[in-house]
C-alpha positions in Angstrom: -0.2 -0.3 -0.1 2.7 2.3 0.4 4.4 1.6 -3.1 0.3 3.4 -4.0 1.1 5.9 -1.7 4.3 7.0 -3.5 2.6 6.5 -7.1 -0.5 8.8 -6.4 1.8 11.7 -4.9 4.4 11.4 -7.6 1.3 11.6 -10.2 -0.3 14.4 -8.2 2.7 16.0 -8.7 3.7 15.8 -12.3 0.1 16.3 -12.8 0.2 19.8 -10.7 4.0 20.2 -12.2 2.5 20.3 -16.1 -0.5 22.4 -15.3 1.8 25.3 -13.5 3.9 25.0 -16.6 1.1 25.3 -19.0 -0.4 27.9 -17.0 3.2 29.9 -17.2 2.8 29.2 -21.2 -0.3 30.8 -21.4 0.8 33.8 -19.6 4.3 34.3 -21.7 1.4 34.2 -24.8 -0.7 36.7 -23.0 1.9 39.3 -22.3 3.6 38.6 -25.7 0.1 40.0 -27.5 -0.6 42.2 -25.2 -3.6 40.5 -23.8 -3.9 41.2 -20.4 -2.8 39.6 -17.5 -3.8 35.8 -17.2 -5.1 36.1 -13.5 -7.6 38.9 -14.6 -8.9 37.2 -17.2 -9.4 33.7 -16.4 -9.3 31.4 -12.5 -7.2 28.0 -12.1 -10.1 26.1 -12.1 -11.8 27.2 -15.5 -7.7 27.3 -16.9 -7.7 23.5 -15.6 -10.1 22.8 -17.5 -8.5 23.9 -20.9 -5.2 22.1 -19.4 -7.3 19.1 -19.2 -8.9 18.7 -22.4 -5.3 18.7 -24.0 -6.5 22.0 -25.7 -2.8 24.2 -26.7 -1.6 27.4 -25.0 -1.8 29.4 -27.6 -5.4 28.4 -28.8 -6.0 29.4 -25.0 -4.3 32.8 -24.9 -6.0 33.2 -28.3 -9.4 31.9 -27.3 -9.1 34.5 -24.4 -7.7 37.3 -26.3 -10.2 37.4 -29.0 -13.1 35.4 -27.8 -16.3 34.4 -30.5 -19.1 36.6 -29.5 -22.1 34.8 -29.4 -25.5 36.0 -31.5 -28.8 35.7 -28.7 
C-alpha cells in the first residue's frame, strides 16, 4: 500500500507541475500579444479545464484574447 501512496503522490506532482508549466506558457503568450493579465481573465479552475482537455497554450491564449461573440 505504501508503494501506491508514493505513486499517487508522484502522479499528483507530475500533473501539478505540468499544469504550472501550461499556465506559465499561456501567461507568456498573453504577455507577448498584449492580451492582459491571465489572473484577471481566468481563474485556475477554469484554466485547468483547458489543460485537462489537452488544448494548446497558444489556443487558450488566443481564445482568451479574441473571444468569439455569440449572437442571441
